[in-house]
MARVO-316976 format. One record per residue: residue in one letter; x, y, z of N, C-alpha, C in turn. Coordinates in steps of 0.05 Angstrom, whole numbers, plus 5000, padded with zeros to 4 digits. Layout:
residues N
residuo, nX, nY, nZ, caX, caY, caZ, cX, cY, cZ
A, X, Y, Z, X, Y, Z, X, Y, Z
...
end
This chain:
residues 210
residuo, nX, nY, nZ, caX, caY, caZ, cX, cY, cZ
M, 6615, 1857, 1925, 6597, 1884, 1920, 6585, 1891, 1954
V, 6586, 1908, 1963, 6577, 1920, 1993, 6556, 1938, 1988
C, 6530, 1934, 2001, 6513, 1951, 2004, 6506, 1965, 2028
S, 6513, 1994, 2028, 6511, 2010, 2047, 6491, 2002, 2065
A, 6461, 2002, 2058, 6447, 1995, 2072, 6424, 1986, 2051
C, 6414, 1960, 2065, 6398, 1943, 2048, 6370, 1940, 2066
E, 6348, 1938, 2055, 6327, 1933, 2066, 6309, 1908, 2051
A, 6309, 1883, 2069, 6294, 1859, 2062, 6301, 1858, 2028
G, 6333, 1855, 2029, 6340, 1845, 2006, 6332, 1861, 1981
A, 6330, 1891, 1987, 6326, 1910, 1963, 6339, 1932, 1971
W, 6351, 1946, 1949, 6365, 1971, 1952, 6351, 1991, 1943
D, 6351, 2015, 1960, 6330, 2037, 1956, 6349, 2056, 1945
L, 6347, 2059, 1921, 6371, 2076, 1905, 6362, 2103, 1908
N, 6341, 2110, 1920, 6335, 2134, 1920, 6350, 2149, 1948
A, 6358, 2139, 1965, 6361, 2146, 1995, 6393, 2138, 1992
F, 6406, 2119, 1984, 6429, 2101, 1988, 6448, 2104, 1970
D, 6470, 2100, 1965, 6495, 2091, 1948, 6502, 2071, 1952
V, 6498, 2053, 1933, 6518, 2030, 1927, 6544, 2032, 1922
T, 6565, 2013, 1943, 6591, 2014, 1938, 6603, 1991, 1930
V, 6619, 1992, 1909, 6627, 1962, 1896, 6658, 1960, 1895
E, 6668, 1946, 1898, 6699, 1936, 1892, 6696, 1918, 1878
L, 6713, 1921, 1853, 6708, 1899, 1833, 6734, 1877, 1835
E, 6727, 1857, 1838, 6749, 1837, 1840, 6739, 1813, 1825
S, 6717, 1809, 1814, 6713, 1786, 1800, 6722, 1786, 1774
L, 6724, 1760, 1763, 6731, 1753, 1733, 6720, 1768, 1715
T, 6695, 1767, 1721, 6676, 1786, 1701, 6667, 1811, 1714
V, 6680, 1833, 1705, 6667, 1859, 1709, 6645, 1867, 1700
P, 6624, 1878, 1713, 6600, 1887, 1702, 6604, 1909, 1684
S, 6592, 1920, 1664, 6592, 1940, 1646, 6585, 1961, 1659
P, 6603, 1989, 1654, 6589, 2015, 1665, 6560, 2020, 1666
P, 6544, 2013, 1649, 6517, 2025, 1653, 6497, 2003, 1667
T, 6516, 1972, 1677, 6503, 1963, 1700, 6508, 1971, 1724
L, 6532, 1977, 1718, 6540, 1990, 1751, 6521, 2015, 1760
K, 6514, 2030, 1740, 6503, 2051, 1736, 6474, 2048, 1746
A, 6465, 2029, 1732, 6438, 2024, 1740, 6427, 2009, 1771
L, 6452, 2001, 1780, 6458, 1983, 1811, 6458, 2012, 1821
G, 6463, 2030, 1819, 6471, 2052, 1836, 6501, 2052, 1851
A, 6515, 2045, 1836, 6539, 2045, 1841, 6557, 2071, 1841
N, 6567, 2079, 1861, 6578, 2105, 1866, 6609, 2105, 1870
K, 6623, 2110, 1852, 6651, 2107, 1840, 6662, 2081, 1844
P, 6652, 2061, 1834, 6663, 2030, 1836, 6695, 2037, 1832
V, 6711, 2013, 1850, 6737, 2015, 1844, 6743, 1989, 1832
D, 6759, 1988, 1817, 6762, 1962, 1802, 6792, 1954, 1811
V, 6801, 1932, 1828, 6830, 1926, 1838, 6846, 1922, 1806
C, 6836, 1924, 1788, 6851, 1919, 1761, 6847, 1939, 1739
V, 6851, 1962, 1736, 6849, 1981, 1719, 6867, 1987, 1702
P, 6855, 1976, 1680, 6881, 1978, 1654, 6884, 2001, 1646
K, 6912, 2007, 1643, 6927, 2033, 1637, 6914, 2051, 1605
A, 6911, 2077, 1614, 6902, 2091, 1590, 6915, 2082, 1565
Q, 6908, 2082, 1537, 6927, 2072, 1514, 6952, 2097, 1510
Q, 6981, 2081, 1511, 6995, 2106, 1507, 7007, 2093, 1480
E, 7024, 2114, 1473, 7040, 2114, 1452, 7064, 2089, 1451
G, 7056, 2071, 1429, 7067, 2046, 1428, 7053, 2025, 1435
D, 7027, 2029, 1451, 7009, 2008, 1456, 6989, 1999, 1435
G, 6984, 2017, 1412, 6959, 2016, 1397, 6973, 1992, 1370
P, 6950, 1981, 1361, 6958, 1961, 1338, 6969, 1978, 1321
G, 6990, 1965, 1309, 7002, 1984, 1283, 7026, 2005, 1293
V, 7023, 2010, 1315, 7042, 2033, 1327, 7068, 2011, 1333
M, 7067, 1997, 1343, 7092, 1982, 1352, 7113, 1990, 1366
C, 7106, 1997, 1394, 7127, 2011, 1408, 7139, 2040, 1406
G, 7117, 2054, 1396, 7126, 2079, 1390, 7136, 2083, 1361
Y, 7146, 2065, 1346, 7158, 2068, 1317, 7133, 2073, 1301
E, 7143, 2090, 1279, 7122, 2105, 1258, 7138, 2108, 1234
Y, 7132, 2095, 1212, 7153, 2098, 1188, 7149, 2125, 1178
D, 7175, 2138, 1172, 7182, 2161, 1172, 7184, 2168, 1143
Q, 7169, 2171, 1125, 7165, 2173, 1094, 7194, 2195, 1087
N, 7208, 2182, 1074, 7230, 2204, 1054, 7228, 2202, 1029
C, 7221, 2217, 1014, 7218, 2210, 0983, 7246, 2214, 0968
S, 7265, 2235, 0984, 7290, 2240, 0969, 7302, 2201, 0959
P, 7321, 2214, 0946, 7335, 2184, 0933, 7356, 2179, 0955
D, 7353, 2174, 0974, 7375, 2167, 0998, 7379, 2146, 0998
R, 7401, 2137, 0992, 7409, 2104, 0994, 7415, 2095, 1018
C, 7411, 2109, 1042, 7419, 2103, 1066, 7386, 2092, 1087
W, 7375, 2109, 1072, 7350, 2111, 1085, 7328, 2089, 1091
E, 7329, 2068, 1064, 7305, 2045, 1066, 7324, 2024, 1086
T, 7349, 2027, 1089, 7365, 2012, 1106, 7359, 2015, 1138
L, 7356, 2045, 1138, 7354, 2053, 1167, 7323, 2045, 1176
Q, 7307, 2048, 1162, 7272, 2042, 1157, 7271, 2008, 1167
G, 7285, 1999, 1152, 7287, 1970, 1154, 7296, 1959, 1179
C, 7314, 1973, 1189, 7328, 1968, 1217, 7312, 1969, 1240
R, 7300, 1996, 1238, 7283, 2010, 1250, 7256, 1991, 1257
E, 7247, 1981, 1233, 7220, 1967, 1234, 7231, 1940, 1250
E, 7251, 1927, 1240, 7262, 1899, 1259, 7257, 1905, 1286
S, 7271, 1927, 1292, 7275, 1931, 1325, 7243, 1932, 1333
A, 7224, 1948, 1322, 7196, 1946, 1329, 7181, 1928, 1333
V, 7188, 1910, 1312, 7174, 1876, 1311, 7186, 1866, 1335
G, 7207, 1864, 1341, 7215, 1845, 1363, 7201, 1859, 1390
C, 7205, 1888, 1398, 7191, 1898, 1413, 7168, 1894, 1420
Q, 7145, 1891, 1400, 7126, 1886, 1401, 7109, 1856, 1404
A, 7125, 1841, 1401, 7128, 1806, 1404, 7137, 1811, 1429
C, 7153, 1818, 1438, 7167, 1818, 1468, 7138, 1824, 1490
K, 7125, 1848, 1485, 7104, 1857, 1493, 7077, 1839, 1489
L, 7073, 1830, 1478, 7057, 1809, 1478, 7059, 1778, 1495
D, 7083, 1783, 1494, 7092, 1757, 1510, 7091, 1762, 1539
C, 7093, 1790, 1547, 7088, 1797, 1571, 7055, 1795, 1585
S, 7040, 1808, 1563, 7012, 1813, 1564, 6994, 1792, 1580
G, 6969, 1797, 1575, 6949, 1787, 1589, 6927, 1805, 1608
G, 6944, 1829, 1616, 6929, 1851, 1623, 6915, 1845, 1644
C, 6895, 1857, 1649, 6881, 1853, 1678, 6864, 1827, 1676
A, 6851, 1821, 1650, 6832, 1798, 1657, 6857, 1769, 1653
G, 6885, 1774, 1647, 6898, 1757, 1651, 6904, 1746, 1677
C, 6908, 1777, 1692, 6915, 1778, 1725, 6893, 1769, 1738
R, 6868, 1762, 1733, 6846, 1754, 1751, 6846, 1734, 1745
M, 6849, 1715, 1722, 6842, 1693, 1715, 6869, 1673, 1740
K, 6893, 1693, 1739, 6917, 1678, 1750, 6909, 1686, 1784
C, 6898, 1706, 1792, 6892, 1711, 1826, 6864, 1698, 1837
V, 6859, 1673, 1839, 6836, 1664, 1842, 6826, 1656, 1875
S, 6848, 1665, 1890, 6843, 1655, 1918, 6861, 1677, 1932
G, 6850, 1674, 1963, 6869, 1688, 1978, 6861, 1720, 1977
D, 6882, 1738, 1986, 6881, 1766, 1979, 6883, 1770, 1954
R, 6864, 1767, 1937, 6858, 1772, 1905, 6871, 1801, 1902
K, 6864, 1824, 1916, 6866, 1848, 1911, 6898, 1854, 1905
A, 6906, 1840, 1925, 6943, 1847, 1929, 6956, 1829, 1906
C, 6940, 1808, 1902, 6955, 1793, 1885, 6949, 1805, 1847
V, 6921, 1817, 1844, 6922, 1826, 1823, 6939, 1854, 1812
Q, 6939, 1870, 1840, 6955, 1891, 1836, 6984, 1882, 1831
K, 7000, 1864, 1845, 7029, 1854, 1836, 7025, 1845, 1811
C, 7013, 1832, 1798, 7011, 1819, 1773, 7007, 1843, 1754
V, 6994, 1858, 1759, 6996, 1887, 1741, 7019, 1896, 1738
A, 7033, 1901, 1757, 7062, 1918, 1764, 7077, 1901, 1753
Q, 7077, 1874, 1750, 7097, 1859, 1742, 7100, 1855, 1712
L, 7072, 1850, 1699, 7066, 1861, 1670, 7078, 1886, 1656
D, 7069, 1909, 1678, 7082, 1934, 1671, 7115, 1929, 1666
A, 7128, 1925, 1684, 7154, 1913, 1685, 7173, 1908, 1664
C, 7156, 1885, 1654, 7159, 1868, 1630, 7160, 1884, 1605
A, 7137, 1898, 1610, 7133, 1918, 1580, 7156, 1932, 1576
N, 7158, 1949, 1599, 7180, 1968, 1597, 7208, 1959, 1592
T, 7215, 1933, 1598, 7238, 1914, 1590, 7237, 1920, 1562
C, 7216, 1910, 1553, 7216, 1911, 1519, 7222, 1937, 1508
Q, 7212, 1956, 1515, 7211, 1988, 1508, 7241, 1993, 1514
D, 7255, 1989, 1532, 7285, 1998, 1535, 7297, 1976, 1512
Q, 7292, 1954, 1504, 7300, 1938, 1475, 7305, 1959, 1452
Y, 7278, 1966, 1457, 7271, 1982, 1422, 7288, 2002, 1429
T, 7286, 2019, 1445, 7304, 2047, 1451, 7334, 2032, 1440
S, 7344, 2018, 1448, 7372, 2010, 1446, 7381, 2002, 1417
G, 7356, 1990, 1414, 7358, 1986, 1381, 7356, 2003, 1355
E, 7337, 2021, 1365, 7331, 2050, 1350, 7361, 2062, 1354
S, 7373, 2063, 1375, 7404, 2082, 1378, 7425, 2065, 1362
S, 7424, 2040, 1364, 7440, 2026, 1348, 7432, 2026, 1310
C, 7408, 2031, 1307, 7400, 2031, 1275, 7418, 2062, 1267
Q, 7405, 2086, 1284, 7422, 2113, 1281, 7449, 2110, 1278
Q, 7465, 2094, 1290, 7492, 2098, 1296, 7501, 2075, 1270
S, 7483, 2060, 1253, 7490, 2054, 1230, 7492, 2065, 1203
Y, 7464, 2087, 1212, 7462, 2105, 1189, 7473, 2123, 1180
K, 7490, 2135, 1208, 7507, 2165, 1207, 7533, 2159, 1187
P, 7550, 2134, 1189, 7570, 2132, 1164, 7559, 2126, 1136
C, 7540, 2118, 1135, 7529, 2109, 1110, 7522, 2141, 1097
A, 7502, 2157, 1116, 7498, 2178, 1100, 7526, 2197, 1102
A, 7544, 2196, 1119, 7561, 2217, 1114, 7581, 2203, 1089
K, 7584, 2188, 1077, 7593, 2168, 1060, 7578, 2187, 1032
Q, 7549, 2178, 1038, 7540, 2192, 1007, 7541, 2219, 1005
Q, 7549, 2242, 1026, 7549, 2262, 1024, 7577, 2272, 1014
A, 7596, 2256, 1029, 7616, 2260, 1012, 7621, 2248, 0979
Y, 7609, 2230, 0973, 7610, 2225, 0948, 7596, 2248, 0934
W, 7567, 2259, 0942, 7563, 2281, 0932, 7575, 2310, 0923
D, 7589, 2314, 0948, 7610, 2340, 0956, 7630, 2336, 0932
Q, 7637, 2311, 0923, 7666, 2304, 0898, 7654, 2303, 0882
N, 7635, 2293, 0873, 7618, 2280, 0846, 7592, 2296, 0834
C, 7580, 2308, 0851, 7557, 2318, 0836, 7547, 2344, 0849
K, 7565, 2361, 0863, 7550, 2383, 0878, 7560, 2408, 0848
A, 7583, 2411, 0838, 7587, 2426, 0829, 7571, 2428, 0800
G, 7567, 2405, 0787, 7548, 2402, 0768, 7522, 2409, 0776
C, 7512, 2402, 0795, 7486, 2405, 0799, 7482, 2437, 0811
D, 7498, 2452, 0820, 7502, 2482, 0832, 7501, 2496, 0805
A, 7508, 2490, 0785, 7510, 2505, 0757, 7483, 2503, 0746
I, 7469, 2479, 0749, 7439, 2474, 0734, 7423, 2497, 0760
H, 7431, 2497, 0778, 7412, 2513, 0798, 7415, 2543, 0793
A, 7442, 2549, 0786, 7447, 2575, 0779, 7431, 2586, 0752
C, 7436, 2564, 0733, 7424, 2568, 0706, 7394, 2576, 0710
V, 7376, 2563, 0729, 7348, 2554, 0727, 7345, 2584, 0744
D, 7366, 2598, 0763, 7357, 2619, 0774, 7359, 2644, 0760
E, 7377, 2644, 0742, 7383, 2662, 0720, 7357, 2666, 0704
K, 7343, 2645, 0697, 7324, 2649, 0675, 7294, 2650, 0686
T, 7294, 2646, 0719, 7270, 2656, 0734, 7276, 2686, 0749
A, 7296, 2697, 0743, 7305, 2720, 0760, 7284, 2741, 0752
G, 7280, 2754, 0776, 7260, 2780, 0766, 7228, 2765, 0766
G, 7219, 2742, 0780, 7196, 2736, 0770, 7192, 2730, 0743
G, 7208, 2725, 0727, 7211, 2714, 0703, 7195, 2692, 0693
N, 7201, 2673, 0674, 7190, 2652, 0665, 7188, 2629, 0686
S, 7168, 2616, 0690, 7168, 2599, 0712, 7158, 2571, 0703
D, 7157, 2565, 0675, 7147, 2541, 0660, 7179, 2520, 0666
Y, 7164, 2496, 0672, 7190, 2477, 0684, 7205, 2469, 0661
D, 7195, 2464, 0632, 7210, 2459, 0613, 7224, 2484, 0606
A, 7217, 2506, 0604, 7228, 2525, 0592, 7256, 2528, 0611
T, 7252, 2528, 0638, 7276, 2530, 0657, 7291, 2509, 0663
V, 7283, 2490, 0684, 7297, 2467, 0691, 7299, 2454, 0665
G, 7285, 2444, 0651, 7285, 2434, 0627, 7312, 2438, 0612
V, 7309, 2463, 0612, 7328, 2478, 0588, 7355, 2475, 0594
C, 7355, 2478, 0625, 7381, 2487, 0639, 7395, 2453, 0642
V, 7376, 2432, 0649, 7388, 2407, 0649, 7396, 2388, 0626
K, 7386, 2399, 0596, 7388, 2391, 0578, 7418, 2403, 0566
K, 7420, 2424, 0582, 7446, 2448, 0573, 7473, 2437, 0588
L, 7465, 2430, 0620, 7484, 2416, 0637, 7486, 2395, 0646
G, 7463, 2383, 0639, 7457, 2360, 0655, 7478, 2332, 0652
K, 7482, 2336, 0624, 7502, 2322, 0613, 7530, 2320, 0627
K, 7535, 2338, 0645, 7566, 2338, 0652, 7560, 2324, 0686
L, 7537, 2316, 0693, 7530, 2302, 0713, 7530, 2274, 0715
P, 7551, 2257, 0732, 7547, 2228, 0728, 7518, 2215, 0729
D, 7516, 2193, 0722, 7483, 2183, 0722, 7473, 2183, 0749
D, 7495, 2173, 0769, 7482, 2167, 0799, 7479, 2197, 0811
C, 7488, 2216, 0798, 7481, 2245, 0809, 7452, 2256, 0798
R, 7448, 2252, 0776, 7429, 2265, 0762, 7404, 2263, 0776
E, 7395, 2235, 0784, 7372, 2236, 0801, 7365, 2250, 0824
D, 7390, 2249, 0840, 7390, 2268, 0867, 7390, 2299, 0863
C, 7393, 2304, 0840, 7401, 2335, 0829, 7370, 2341, 0823
L, 7351, 2329, 0803, 7329, 2329, 0791, 7314, 2332, 0814
F, 7319, 2319, 0835, 7295, 2307, 0852, 7291, 2339, 0864
Q, 7315, 2355, 0869, 7311, 2380, 0885, 7299, 2398, 0868
F, 7293, 2395, 0853, 7266, 2419, 0836, 7238, 2407, 0832
Q, 7234, 2380, 0849, 7203, 2375, 0853, 7191, 2395, 0865
end
């Protein structure tokens, strides 16, 4: 801490600013610095602002994307993405230590340069983890695509015609703003035509009327 002008060991806060450069292991709180009259204190180890992927539960930018439709490939995709995110977050924790850790590592010599170098190394390490997650996410998506394509092909071959017939039946019963009661429209059409649908198509078709 450097006092720009001190008289008899006291600071005249009405006339002078106190300039500080924070390199200590324990950094004074903002209210304490303000009380001391610190003018724009500079910390050699400033934590980065929270970014996407840094917060608890966010895991490297991963967020669960809910899909309520009966998609048999979706849960596999989400499990893959989450596994990749957990690995990324664990990697970042191994890199971490933050400013406090860097202060503890830099206890002698040019501490300012040491701390700045340490923080840069932590950032580079964390970026490597994020790259791993991005690569894993891409791999998950590539695995999902053939699964989804196979599921779509099965639907087109076995389910689409029967489900389209139910849709046409419902459209006819609700034409012109007529009956909108679910049981009297969808219920009647499903009872009439749903038996023609294979069991593994019925749930997917009925979900379209939710």
